[in-house]
All heavy atoms as an XYZ file, in Angstrom:
990
protein
N      40.486     73.444    113.577
C      39.099     73.695    113.878
C      38.570     74.825    113.010
O      39.019     75.952    113.092
C      39.013     74.195    115.331
C      39.098     72.997    116.273
S      39.133     73.621    117.943
C      40.427     72.529    118.549
N      37.622     74.480    112.204
C      36.995     75.432    111.332
C      35.914     76.186    112.091
O      35.133     75.530    112.834
C      36.456     74.777    110.135
C      37.456     74.327    109.131
C      37.990     75.608    108.453
C      38.782     75.232    107.202
N      39.431     76.305    106.620
N      35.788     77.461    111.809
C      34.699     78.222    112.478
C      33.586     78.352    111.410
O      33.844     78.738    110.302
C      35.260     79.614    112.797
C      34.126     80.508    113.319
C      36.358     79.547    113.858
N      32.368     78.073    111.849
C      31.197     78.123    110.924
C      30.967     79.536    110.462
O      31.094     80.529    111.265
C      29.986     77.666    111.691
N      30.628     79.738    109.203
C      30.483     81.069    108.556
C      29.378     81.826    109.224
O      29.329     83.089    108.985
C      30.245     80.779    107.117
C      30.301     79.310    106.932
C      30.539     78.632    108.220
N      28.432     81.262    109.901
C      27.327     82.089    110.525
C      27.879     82.982    111.676
O      27.129     83.861    112.068
C      26.173     81.250    110.993
C      26.523     80.262    112.095
C      26.716     78.864    111.579
O      26.927     78.616    110.318
O      26.712     77.946    112.369
N      29.084     82.817    112.073
C      29.632     83.620    113.127
C      30.183     84.934    112.572
O      30.494     85.837    113.319
C      30.819     82.875    113.801
C      30.373     81.945    114.883
C      30.327     80.578    114.650
C      29.926     82.409    116.113
C      29.865     79.679    115.649
C      29.517     81.554    117.129
C      29.470     80.218    116.911
O      29.050     79.328    117.845
N      30.297     85.111    111.327
C      30.827     86.355    110.746
C      30.201     86.642    109.385
O      29.728     85.787    108.651
C      32.349     86.317    110.664
C      32.906     85.127    109.914
C      33.055     85.170    108.543
C      33.204     83.941    110.555
C      33.540     84.113    107.799
C      33.735     82.805    109.820
C      33.878     82.928    108.500
O      34.350     81.842    107.778
N      30.245     87.989    109.080
C      29.784     88.415    107.736
C      30.999     88.560    106.779
O      30.837     88.590    105.614
C      29.079     89.801    107.856
C      27.716     89.627    108.555
O      27.154     88.547    108.581
O      27.275     90.589    109.249
N      32.113     88.852    107.379
C      33.378     88.976    106.533
C      34.585     88.615    107.324
O      34.568     88.639    108.568
C      33.510     90.463    106.066
C      33.754     91.489    107.178
C      33.982     92.909    106.674
O      35.101     93.220    106.224
O      32.988     93.706    106.807
N      35.623     88.310    106.680
C      36.923     88.093    107.230
C      37.632     89.472    107.199
O      37.763     90.078    106.159
C      37.763     87.082    106.471
C      37.050     85.718    106.385
C      39.116     86.948    107.119
C      36.854     84.996    107.675
N      38.060     89.867    108.385
C      38.693     91.212    108.463
C      40.198     91.060    108.753
O      40.599     90.498    109.806
C      38.076     92.006    109.634
C      38.606     93.408    109.762
C      38.099     94.385    108.938
C      39.603     93.746    110.648
C      38.613     95.705    109.033
C      40.105     95.069    110.733
C      39.576     96.051    109.953
N      41.031     91.452    107.761
C      42.466     91.378    107.975
C      42.916     92.513    108.807
O      42.431     93.686    108.699
C      43.020     91.514    106.586
C      42.001     92.226    105.776
C      40.679     91.921    106.438
N      43.886     92.346    109.793
C      44.354     93.363    110.627
C      45.791     93.122    110.965
O      46.381     92.048    110.737
C      43.482     93.536    111.914
C      43.581     92.368    112.834
C      44.476     92.357    113.927
C      42.715     91.228    112.684
C      44.488     91.311    114.746
C      42.743     90.199    113.585
C      43.655     90.220    114.656
N      46.497     94.215    111.396
C      47.865     94.151    111.897
C      47.776     93.761    113.333
O      47.344     94.593    114.162
C      48.589     95.453    111.665
C      48.737     95.834    110.219
C      49.797     95.102    109.573
C      50.065     95.693    108.129
N      50.940     94.930    107.410
N      48.324     92.630    113.735
C      48.351     92.175    115.128
C      49.710     92.667    115.831
O      50.234     93.655    115.446
N      50.067     91.942    116.837
C      51.227     92.255    117.574
C      52.406     92.283    116.588
O      52.456     91.451    115.700
C      51.483     91.239    118.664
C      50.491     91.392    119.848
C      50.846     90.480    120.983
O      52.044     90.355    121.330
O      49.926     89.877    121.535
N      53.320     93.241    116.813
C      54.477     93.406    115.974
C      54.075     93.550    114.481
O      54.834     93.113    113.619
C      55.468     92.218    116.159
C      55.852     92.068    117.580
C      56.651     92.932    118.314
C      55.414     91.065    118.415
N      56.698     92.461    119.624
C      56.022     91.282    119.769
C      54.651     89.914    118.286
C      55.785     90.512    120.824
C      54.360     89.134    119.388
C      54.961     89.380    120.619
N      52.900     94.047    114.176
C      52.303     94.157    112.840
C      52.229     92.907    112.081
O      52.238     92.900    110.790
C      53.159     95.249    112.080
C      52.953     96.636    112.575
O      51.870     96.931    113.161
O      53.823     97.464    112.370
N      52.051     91.836    112.762
C      51.927     90.511    112.156
C      50.540     90.504    111.423
O      49.508     90.837    112.003
C      51.955     89.338    113.187
C      51.770     88.010    112.599
S      51.888     86.732    113.911
C      53.622     86.632    113.989
N      50.541     89.974    110.215
C      49.286     89.784    109.491
C      48.369     88.870    110.215
O      48.773     87.720    110.518
C      49.562     89.283    107.991
C      50.310     90.241    107.118
C      49.553     91.583    106.881
O      48.306     91.520    106.750
O      50.221     92.581    106.781
N      47.174     89.276    110.511
C      46.178     88.524    111.255
C      44.809     88.723    110.665
O      44.598     89.500    109.783
C      46.195     89.069    112.701
O      47.472     89.032    113.280
N      43.861     87.828    111.060
C      42.520     88.030    110.593
C      41.513     87.521    111.658
O      41.899     86.696    112.489
C      42.304     87.249    109.242
O      42.581     85.850    109.433
N      40.314     88.092    111.557
C      39.185     87.692    112.440
C      37.901     87.681    111.664
O      37.831     88.284    110.591
C      39.106     88.655    113.651
S      38.664     90.295    113.280
N      36.912     87.076    112.200
C      35.617     87.196    111.686
C      34.976     88.503    112.200
O      35.271     88.892    113.312
N      34.170     89.177    111.376
C      33.600     90.455    111.783
C      32.142     90.534    111.401
O      31.735     90.238    110.250
C      34.387     91.560    111.093
C      33.868     93.037    111.374
C      34.007     93.391    112.765
C      34.617     94.000    110.450
N      31.357     90.971    112.332
C      29.945     91.339    112.148
C      29.737     92.699    112.777
O      30.305     92.986    113.826
C      28.976     90.354    112.882
C      28.685     89.095    112.242
C      27.573     88.340    112.985
C      27.350     87.009    112.307
N      26.192     86.343    112.820
N      28.976     93.536    112.087
C      28.551     94.844    112.640
C      27.066     94.839    112.602
O      26.473     94.612    111.570
C      29.136     95.962    111.859
C      30.727     95.938    111.993
C      28.647     97.311    112.435
C      31.455     96.931    111.183
N      26.437     95.080    113.762
C      24.952     95.051    113.889
C      24.509     96.339    114.528
O      25.034     96.830    115.525
C      24.529     93.863    114.757
C      24.743     92.504    114.185
C      23.774     92.257    113.026
N      23.910     90.959    112.507
C      24.697     90.636    111.463
N      25.380     91.607    110.866
N      24.722     89.415    110.986
N      23.379     96.873    113.986
C      22.699     97.965    114.586
C      21.530     97.396    115.339
O      20.704     96.707    114.737
C      22.224     98.994    113.495
C      23.311     99.618    112.722
C      24.149    100.670    113.468
O      23.592    101.305    114.493
O      25.337    100.881    113.165
N      21.413     97.711    116.619
C      20.304     97.142    117.428
C      20.056     98.134    118.522
O      20.868     98.527    119.280
C      20.727     95.758    117.947
C      19.714     95.078    118.803
C      18.998     94.042    118.009
C      18.101     93.227    118.900
N      17.113     92.562    118.289
N      18.745     98.464    118.602
C      18.251     99.383    119.709
C      19.150    100.673    119.810
O      19.423    101.125    120.925
C      18.320     98.590    121.091
C      17.324     97.437    121.057
O      16.309     97.507    120.401
O      17.700     96.419    121.719
N      19.434    101.243    118.672
C      20.163    102.483    118.658
C      21.716    102.364    118.995
O      22.373    103.407    119.153
N      22.201    101.119    119.042
C      23.600    100.949    119.309
C      24.241    100.185    118.153
O      23.607     99.409    117.449
C      23.774    100.125    120.565
C      23.277    100.746    121.835
C      23.495     99.873    123.033
C      22.883    100.501    124.283
N      23.070     99.645    125.419
N      25.499    100.426    117.987
C      26.299     99.737    116.959
C      27.190     98.672    117.651
O      27.988     98.998    118.535
C      27.202    100.703    116.187
O      26.419    101.681    115.576
C      28.014     99.982    115.111
N      26.935     97.394    117.344
C      27.714     96.310    117.929
C      28.723     95.867    116.941
O      28.428     95.569    115.798
C      26.790     95.129    118.275
C      25.820     95.449    119.411
C      24.598     96.105    119.180
C      26.162     95.094    120.707
C      23.767     96.386    120.217
C      25.308     95.376    121.781
C      24.157     96.004    121.514
O      23.305     96.288    122.558
N      29.964     95.818    117.342
C      31.043     95.331    116.550
C      31.481     94.013    117.210
O      31.926     93.953    118.386
C      32.299     96.317    116.508
C      33.463     95.699    115.804
C      31.848     97.621    115.846
N      31.289     92.866    116.435
C      31.583     91.577    116.986
C      32.739     90.904    116.261
O      32.591     90.759    115.014
C      30.273     90.719    116.837
C      29.152     91.425    117.495
C      30.544     89.285    117.423
C      27.797     91.119    116.860
N      33.816     90.720    116.950
C      34.974     90.080    116.391
C      35.019     88.652    116.848
O      34.765     88.314    117.996
C      36.293     90.816    116.707
C      36.254     92.187    116.075
C      36.522     90.926    118.177
N      35.290     87.753    115.931
C      35.284     86.316    116.212
C      36.657     85.700    115.940
O      37.289     85.973    114.871
C      34.259     85.547    115.372
O      32.968     86.090    115.667
C      34.247     84.090    115.604
N      37.143     84.986    116.878
C      38.427     84.253    116.732
C      38.273     83.189    115.680
O      37.293     82.489    115.653
C      38.823     83.633    118.075
C      40.145     82.917    118.005
C      41.289     83.847    117.640
O      41.549     84.848    118.288
O      41.879     83.577    116.574
N      39.235     83.089    114.784
C      39.152     82.155    113.669
C      40.041     80.948    113.837
O      40.109     80.095    112.976
C      39.511     82.807    112.347
C      38.520     83.931    111.906
C      38.955     84.540    110.606
C      37.131     83.370    111.729
N      40.755     80.888    114.965
C      41.646     79.669    115.284
C      42.602     79.465    114.112
O      43.418     80.292    113.807
C      40.807     78.485    115.721
C      39.972     78.746    116.940
C      38.622     78.754    116.917
C      40.572     79.081    118.109
C      37.840     79.004    118.062
C      39.830     79.370    119.300
C      38.494     79.271    119.187
O      37.709     79.569    120.337
N      42.494     78.268    113.514
C      43.466     77.831    112.504
C      43.485     78.740    111.232
O      44.442     78.767    110.491
C      43.275     76.394    112.118
C      42.034     76.154    111.300
C      41.814     74.659    111.029
O      42.225     73.860    111.804
N      41.141     74.340    109.945
N      42.419     79.519    111.030
C      42.344     80.351    109.875
C      42.934     81.736    110.115
O      42.812     82.624    109.305
C      40.969     80.448    109.299
C      40.513     79.084    108.692
O      41.401     78.424    108.042
O      39.335     78.772    108.863
N      43.394     81.985    111.311
C      44.056     83.172    111.639
C      45.559     83.027    111.774
O      46.032     82.270    112.681
C      43.532     83.748    113.017
C      44.226     85.004    113.438
O      45.025     85.625    112.689
N      43.970     85.422    114.676
N      46.324     83.517    110.857
C      47.748     83.301    110.854
C      48.508     84.046    111.917
O      49.751     83.882    112.055
C      48.233     83.802    109.469
C      47.214     84.866    109.183
C      45.909     84.452    109.735
N      47.861     84.977    112.610
C      48.622     85.801    113.617
C      48.013     85.923    114.955
O      47.622     84.997    115.542
N      47.798     87.133    115.415
C      47.409     87.463    116.769
C      45.905     87.188    116.969
O      45.098     87.477    116.106
C      47.723     88.992    116.977
O      49.020     89.284    116.717
C      47.361     89.314    118.423
N      45.560     86.675    118.124
C      44.175     86.401    118.484
C      43.433     87.698    118.731
O      44.116     88.766    118.985
C      44.069     85.492    119.698
O      44.385     86.251    120.865
N      42.096     87.667    118.628
C      41.335     88.877    118.886
C      41.547     89.413    120.252
O      41.572     90.697    120.461
C      39.843     88.754    118.482
C      39.603     88.370    117.075
C      39.130     87.696    119.389
N      41.697     88.600    121.258
C      41.846     89.033    122.619
C      43.184     89.700    122.774
O      43.236     90.783    123.391
C      41.698     87.861    123.604
O      40.427     87.276    123.471
C      41.854     88.342    125.020
N      44.236     89.155    122.217
C      45.512     89.769    122.383
C      45.672     91.056    121.536
O      46.455     92.000    121.879
C      46.695     88.781    122.111
C      46.786     87.789    123.184
C      46.603     86.438    122.920
C      47.102     88.196    124.555
C      46.703     85.451    123.910
C      47.174     87.200    125.504
C      47.013     85.897    125.190
O      47.081     84.974    126.233
N      44.952     91.136    120.408
C      44.977     92.318    119.597
C      44.308     93.498    120.319
O      44.727     94.658    120.129
C      44.414     92.084    118.217
N      43.165     93.193    120.956
C      42.452     94.198    121.760
C      42.184     95.534    121.066
O      41.558     95.542    120.034
N      42.537     96.586    121.744
C      42.242     97.919    121.268
C      42.864     98.191    119.921
O      42.274     98.916    119.091
C      42.717     98.984    122.275
C      42.191    100.385    121.869
C      42.520    101.365    122.979
C      42.141    102.780    122.583
N      42.826    103.327    121.420
N      43.964     97.616    119.613
C      44.600     97.854    118.362
C      43.719     97.349    117.212
O      43.550     97.971    116.200
C      46.006     97.129    118.303
C      46.785     97.291    116.988
C      48.207     96.713    117.111
C      48.925     96.984    115.878
N      50.303     96.519    115.917
N      43.114     96.186    117.419
C      42.096     95.651    116.470
C      40.862     96.539    116.370
O      40.403     96.886    115.321
C      41.748     94.227    116.870
C      40.585     93.579    116.046
C      40.828     93.630    114.476
C      40.308     92.139    116.502
N      40.338     96.909    117.485
C      39.162     97.826    117.498
C      39.445     99.073    116.786
O      38.578     99.537    115.994
C      38.750     98.095    118.978
N      40.593     99.660    117.003
C      40.925    100.888    116.266
C      41.016    100.694    114.784
O      40.557    101.547    114.038
C      42.335    101.466    116.795
C      42.212    102.069    118.175
O      41.147    102.440    118.642
O      43.312    102.161    118.836
N      41.559     99.608    114.402
C      41.625     99.282    112.861
C      40.278     99.128    112.287
O      39.983     99.598    111.204
C      42.540     98.127    112.658
C      43.980     98.333    112.962
C      44.782     97.106    112.861
O      44.983     96.574    111.753
N      45.415     96.673    113.916
N      39.370     98.468    113.038
C      38.014     98.264    112.554
C      37.283     99.636    112.413
O      36.652     99.934    111.434
C      37.233     97.282    113.432
C      37.797     95.864    113.320
C      35.735     97.300    113.075
C      37.277     94.885    114.331
N      37.439    100.445    113.511
C      36.768    101.717    113.493
C      37.276    102.599    112.370
O      36.453    103.284    111.673
C      37.011    102.432    114.874
S      35.976    101.729    116.159
N      38.554    102.544    112.105
C      39.080    103.339    110.951
C      38.582    102.859    109.660
O      38.151    103.609    108.801
C      40.584    103.267    110.971
C      41.253    104.115    109.891
C      42.735    104.124    109.924
O      43.342    103.880    110.970
O      43.366    104.453    108.839
N      38.545    101.524    109.448
C      38.137    100.952    108.170
C      36.616    101.167    107.912
O      36.215    101.284    106.778
C      38.454     99.472    108.112
N      35.876    101.110    108.979
C      34.352    101.157    108.875
C      33.781    102.545    109.221
O      32.538    102.669    109.341
C      33.799    100.058    109.745
C      34.236     98.693    109.467
C      33.890     98.241    108.045
C      34.374     96.808    107.760
N      34.044     96.385    106.427
N      34.674    103.463    109.415
C      34.227    104.843    109.771
C      33.360    104.874    111.008
O      32.280    105.539    111.001
C      33.538    105.476    108.573
C      33.544    106.963    108.638
O      34.344    107.592    109.230
N      32.512    107.615    108.045
N      33.766    104.266    112.067
C      33.177    104.207    113.369
C      34.032    104.966    114.392
O      35.223    105.155    114.180
C      32.905    102.807    113.772
C      32.079    101.924    112.874
C      32.145    100.486    113.291
C      30.608    102.384    112.891
N      33.466    105.310    115.530
C      34.177    105.906    116.654
C      34.106    104.972    117.804
O      33.057    104.418    118.192
C      33.560    107.183    117.073
C      33.586    108.274    116.004
C      32.996    109.569    116.485
C      33.073    110.597    115.348
N      32.380    111.843    115.710
N      35.302    104.632    118.337
C      35.476    103.682    119.400
C      34.555    103.927    120.544
O      33.966    103.020    121.152
C      36.899    103.621    119.903
C      37.292    102.491    120.843
C      37.059    101.142    120.275
C      38.727    102.628    121.320
N      34.391    105.214    120.998
C      33.566    105.532    122.145
C      32.091    105.366    121.813
O      31.256    105.465    122.726
C      33.901    106.892    122.642
C      33.703    108.000    121.624
C      34.828    108.299    120.648
O      35.845    107.535    120.674
O      34.745    109.177    119.801
N      31.655    105.099    120.542
C      30.287    105.015    120.184
C      29.845    103.564    119.883
O      28.738    103.357    119.480
C      29.955    105.901    119.040
C      30.164    107.398    119.365
C      29.887    108.326    118.176
O      29.599    107.838    117.077
O      30.077    109.533    118.431
N      30.751    102.651    119.974
C      30.392    101.212    119.652
C      30.340    100.361    120.879
O      30.890    100.719    121.956
C      31.386    100.565    118.636
C      32.773    100.521    119.262
C      31.424    101.371    117.386
C      33.780     99.683    118.445
N      29.672     99.240    120.763
C      29.706     98.149    121.807
C      30.550     97.110    121.139
O      30.190     96.538    120.104
C      28.312     97.582    122.135
C      28.433     96.481    123.185
C      27.416     98.755    122.634
N      31.711     96.852    121.775
C      32.708     95.902    121.172
C      32.604     94.542    121.857
O      32.715     94.504    123.102
C      34.099     96.522    121.393
C      35.280     95.745    120.658
C      35.536     96.027    119.338
C      35.972     94.855    121.401
C      36.545     95.354    118.698
C      37.024     94.177    120.695
C      37.304     94.427    119.386
O      38.344     93.717    118.829
N      32.370     93.514    121.061
C      32.218     92.143    121.596
C      33.245     91.214    120.999
O      33.517     91.268    119.768
C      30.804     91.624    121.295
C      29.621     92.437    121.803
C      28.349     91.779    121.365
C      29.638     92.559    123.293
N      33.831     90.375    121.834
C      34.708     89.310    121.332
C      33.991     87.979    121.479
O      33.380     87.742    122.508
C      35.965     89.278    122.195
C      36.950     90.445    121.930
C      38.214     90.361    122.814
O      38.351     89.434    123.645
O      38.995     91.281    122.722
N      34.061     87.196    120.407
C      33.429     85.885    120.413
C      34.471     84.777    120.234
O      35.287     84.867    119.375
C      32.430     85.815    119.247
S      31.689     84.165    118.922
N      34.335     83.830    121.145
C      35.030     82.518    120.883
C      33.916     81.601    120.417
O      32.975     81.303    121.159
C      35.731     81.974    122.084
O      34.809     81.836    123.190
C      36.854     82.907    122.527
N      33.981     81.159    119.153
C      32.842     80.345    118.598
C      32.858     78.935    118.998
O      33.906     78.378    119.458
C      33.123     80.467    117.068
C      34.574     80.567    117.006
C      35.014     81.386    118.171
N      31.751     78.309    118.986
C      31.582     76.920    119.308
C      32.244     76.148    118.099
O      31.770     76.289    116.981
C      30.104     76.544    119.477
C      29.945     75.122    119.817
O      30.909     74.268    119.877
N      28.727     74.672    120.036
N      33.127     75.316    118.380
C      33.793     74.463    117.350
C      33.432     72.999    117.477
O      34.093     72.170    116.874
C      35.319     74.733    117.317
O      35.850     74.354    118.545
C      35.680     76.117    116.940
N      32.497     72.681    118.341
C      32.088     71.316    118.645
C      33.252     70.447    119.086
O      33.327     69.318    118.761
C      31.441     70.689    117.341
C      30.161     71.420    116.963
O      29.335     71.733    117.852
N      30.001     71.757    115.725
N      34.089     71.008    119.866
C      35.238     70.312    120.414
C      34.837     69.710    121.767
O      33.866     70.177    122.437
C      36.406     71.286    120.673
O      37.459     70.671    121.406
N      35.535     68.671    122.169
C      35.309     68.096    123.519
C      35.871     68.988    124.618
O      35.601     68.860    125.780
C      35.924     66.764    123.580
C      35.240     65.720    122.748
C      35.878     64.402    122.777
C      35.231     63.460    121.841
N      35.849     62.142    121.793
N      36.737     69.957    124.217
C      37.332     70.864    125.178
C      36.476     72.087    125.477
O      36.036     72.689    124.534
C      38.780     71.353    124.657
C      39.741     70.219    124.386
C      40.952     70.792    123.662
C      40.169     69.530    125.661
N      36.237     72.373    126.697
C      35.349     73.414    127.023
C      35.872     74.786    126.599
O      35.204     75.725    126.452
C      35.019     73.453    128.480
O      36.181     73.692    129.302
N      37.213     74.904    126.408
C      37.944     76.053    125.912
C      37.329     76.509    124.641
O      37.337     77.682    124.341
C      39.365     75.778    125.837
C      40.161     76.982    125.258
C      40.592     77.972    126.111
C      40.513     77.027    123.918
C      41.275     79.038    125.646
C      41.274     78.093    123.458
C      41.637     79.115    124.309
N      36.789     75.640    123.887
C      36.226     75.981    122.519
C      34.733     76.145    122.497
O      34.065     76.021    121.430
C      36.726     74.928    121.483
C      38.188     74.932    121.282
C      38.999     73.912    121.813
C      38.847     76.020    120.683
C      40.319     73.904    121.576
C      40.152     76.004    120.465
C      40.959     74.993    120.980
O      42.312     75.018    120.758
N      34.051     76.258    123.681
C      32.632     76.539    123.720
C      32.423     77.935    123.332
O      33.261     78.827    123.489
C      32.127     76.286    125.118
C      32.013     74.852    125.532
O      32.180     73.985    124.632
O      31.805     74.560    126.746
N      31.143     78.216    122.838
C      30.790     79.637    122.445
C      30.671     80.491    123.662
O      30.071     80.176    124.610
C      29.466     79.542    121.703
C      28.999     80.965    121.309
C      27.659     80.928    120.635
O      27.649     80.795    119.435
O      26.624     81.006    121.364
N      31.406     81.675    123.586
C      31.325     82.660    124.594
C      31.458     84.032    123.949
O      32.188     84.186    122.964
C      32.508     82.464    125.628
C      32.369     81.246    126.467
C      33.540     81.101    127.408
O      34.674     81.562    127.104
O      33.356     80.655    128.522
N      30.707     84.975    124.593
C      30.821     86.381    124.101
C      31.213     87.210    125.260
O      30.613     87.109    126.390
C      29.450     86.894    123.579
C      29.115     86.319    122.242
C      28.463     85.079    122.093
C      29.386     87.023    121.047
C      28.188     84.561    120.866
C      28.999     86.469    119.809
C      28.397     85.300    119.713
O      28.078     84.771    118.513
N      32.148     88.171    125.021
C      32.597     89.095    126.041
C      32.485     90.510    125.503
O      32.891     90.770    124.411
C      34.053     88.841    126.473
C      34.238     87.585    127.237
C      34.451     86.370    126.590
C      34.190     87.583    128.626
C      34.683     85.188    127.298
C      34.376     86.427    129.368
C      34.604     85.206    128.667
N      31.858     91.364    126.325
C      31.828     92.771    126.021
C      33.103     93.400    126.541
O      33.493     93.094    127.718
C      30.576     93.474    126.649
C      30.487     94.953    126.250
C      29.186     95.528    126.743
O      28.191     94.893    126.899
N      29.258     96.846    126.917
N      33.820     94.184    125.729
C      35.052     94.836    126.177
C      34.833     96.301    126.257
O      34.420     96.956    125.272
C      36.183     94.466    125.147
C      37.482     95.025    125.565
C      36.232     92.962    124.895
N      35.193     96.857    127.343
C      35.171     98.303    127.657
C      36.643     98.827    127.746
O      37.303     98.606    128.752
C      34.436     98.620    128.946
C      34.295    100.093    129.115
O      34.971    100.912    128.404
O      33.485    100.518    129.957
N      37.155     99.382    126.642
C      38.509     99.772    126.555
C      38.827    100.926    127.500
O      39.959    101.284    127.730
C      38.963    100.112    125.125
C      38.889     98.906    124.263
C      37.957     98.818    123.243
C      39.884     97.899    124.345
C      37.889     97.696    122.368
C      39.799     96.764    123.491
C      38.862     96.622    122.587
N      37.778    101.588    127.967
C      37.954    102.787    128.836
C      37.852    102.443    130.320
O      38.016    103.317    131.113
C      36.946    103.855    128.467
C      37.022    104.168    126.980
C      36.097    103.684    126.071
C      38.027    105.020    126.494
C      36.121    104.023    124.754
C      38.081    105.325    125.117
C      37.211    104.835    124.217
N      37.597    101.211    130.674
C      37.383    100.756    132.025
C      38.774    100.317    132.551
O      39.677     99.969    131.865
C      36.406     99.609    132.146
N      38.769    100.250    133.930
C      40.014     99.685    134.514
C      40.066     98.151    134.252
O      39.031     97.546    133.797
C      40.054     99.949    136.057
C      38.856     99.369    136.808
O      38.505     98.209    136.595
O      38.273    100.084    137.611
N      41.173     97.524    134.517
C      41.380     96.107    134.161
C      40.351     95.216    134.811
O      39.820     94.258    134.230
C      42.698     95.721    134.634
C      43.390     94.672    133.754
S      43.145     94.901    132.008
C      43.825     93.421    131.430
N      39.862     95.514    136.003
C      38.941     94.685    136.700
C      37.547     94.679    136.036
O      36.822     93.730    136.104
C      38.824     95.120    138.165
C      37.802     94.246    138.979
C      37.718     94.764    140.414
O      38.408     95.710    140.800
N      36.938     94.092    141.217
N      37.243     95.793    135.351
C      35.895     95.930    134.691
C      35.970     95.959    133.173
O      34.983     96.289    132.524
C      35.260     97.190    135.253
C      35.068     97.158    136.725
N      35.916     97.779    137.601
C      34.119     96.539    137.472
C      35.510     97.518    138.861
N      34.446     96.810    138.814
N      37.115     95.633    132.614
C      37.304     95.721    131.180
C      36.437     94.620    130.395
O      35.929     94.951    129.386
C      38.782     95.528    130.838
C      39.072     95.750    129.413
C      40.665     95.728    129.197
C      40.923     95.963    127.697
N      42.367     96.042    127.460
N      36.296     93.443    130.941
C      35.687     92.359    130.271
C      34.421     91.910    131.063
O      34.459     91.829    132.276
C      36.559     91.129    130.129
C      37.640     91.293    129.115
C      38.864     91.744    129.546
C      37.424     91.006    127.785
C      39.893     91.896    128.601
C      38.464     91.187    126.840
C      39.722     91.653    127.322
O      40.723     91.801    126.418
N      33.282     91.723    130.366
C      32.091     91.191    130.986
C      31.476     90.117    129.986
O      31.214     90.394    128.858
C      31.033     92.316    131.126
C      29.763     91.817    131.853
C      28.729     92.924    132.006
N      28.121     93.296    130.741
C      27.175     92.585    130.124
N      26.642     91.510    130.629
N      26.661     93.069    128.999
N      31.352     88.920    130.557
C      30.807     87.838    129.748
C      29.295     88.048    129.566
O      28.601     88.334    130.605
C      31.133     86.463    130.372
C      30.659     85.394    129.445
C      31.163     83.976    129.939
O      31.746     83.901    131.019
N      30.846     82.956    129.171
N      28.796     87.884    128.347
C      27.365     87.940    128.146
C      26.709     86.600    128.399
O      27.315     85.551    128.167
C      27.120     88.309    126.675
C      27.093     89.864    126.287
C      28.470     90.422    126.510
C      26.628     89.965    124.846
N      25.511     86.630    128.977
C      24.779     85.412    129.221
C      24.070     85.054    127.934
O      23.924     85.784    127.003
C      23.912     85.466    130.474
C      22.836     86.552    130.360
O      22.193     86.731    129.260
N      22.590     87.304    131.403
N      23.455     83.822    127.940
C      22.768     83.290    126.746
C      21.615     84.226    126.300
O      21.451     84.420    125.123
C      22.240     81.846    127.023
C      23.317     80.873    127.236
C      23.550     80.067    125.939
C      24.441     78.953    126.294
N      25.427     78.752    125.220
N      20.907     84.754    127.222
C      19.776     85.643    126.940
C      20.238     86.867    126.218
O      19.656     87.350    125.239
C      19.022     85.983    128.196
C      17.749     86.850    127.993
C      17.050     87.130    129.285
O      16.750     86.167    129.984
O      16.792     88.321    129.498
N      21.317     87.485    126.695
C      21.877     88.691    126.047
C      22.327     88.385    124.604
O      22.096     89.206    123.694
C      23.081     89.247    126.806
C      22.709     89.799    128.135
C      23.860     90.219    128.986
O      24.636     89.374    129.315
O      23.990     91.450    129.230
N      22.987     87.224    124.406
C      23.448     86.832    123.083
C      22.214     86.597    122.198
O      22.186     87.102    121.041
C      24.346     85.561    123.160
C      24.625     85.085    121.801
C      25.588     85.841    123.940
N      21.238     85.934    122.642
C      20.040     85.656    121.837
C      19.314     86.950    121.422
O      18.860     87.085    120.297
C      19.045     84.704    122.606
C      19.554     83.292    122.707
O      20.397     82.873    121.965
N      19.045     82.629    123.682
N      19.204     87.894    122.280
C      18.563     89.205    122.003
C      19.327     89.937    120.991
O      18.776     90.559    120.122
C      18.483     90.068    123.295
C      17.407     89.653    124.253
C      17.469     90.357    125.517
C      16.639     91.632    125.567
N      16.598     92.258    126.832
N      20.670     89.787    121.007
C      21.483     90.481    120.106
C      21.243     90.026    118.643
O      21.266     90.821    117.698
C      22.979     90.330    120.405
C      23.990     91.042    119.626
C      23.827     92.563    119.643
C      25.391     90.697    120.108
N      20.989     88.751    118.454
C      20.908     88.220    117.121
C      19.495     87.888    116.661
O      19.242     87.332    115.604
C      21.716     86.937    117.013
C      23.236     87.229    117.130
C      23.897     86.877    118.292
C      23.865     87.936    116.166
C      25.229     87.113    118.436
C      25.244     88.237    116.273
C      25.902     87.825    117.397
N      18.446     88.383    117.414
C      17.078     88.214    116.928
C      16.710     89.349    116.083
O      17.077     90.433    116.129
C      16.130     88.234    118.175
C      16.086     86.791    118.765
C      14.878     86.762    119.617
N      15.281     86.138    120.881
C      14.584     86.229    121.997
N      13.524     86.953    122.028
N      14.988     85.622    123.040
């Protein structure tokens, strides 16, 4: 399953679990005074750890590479639409709060929030 290039501005290589070479799609957007870091799962084009399993380790690597501070960004994980018959591959965005407890760590964005982000 190929991920459409409109989901990312660049392919970001990172060290995944056990330092496995991995990659994700990456967009960084400034909107309403906030910095949004959007990581996209690349499925077959990612040789290693998924963005969800990489979690904070990936966020830390992006912040270091892009000179950002984790506590000052809004971190979003995207599972892109791959036009599959399986609902698992539908487009979804989740905001991740690495400082929250497990129950409040992930929040799915609704369509309106996603649309506002990219207008």
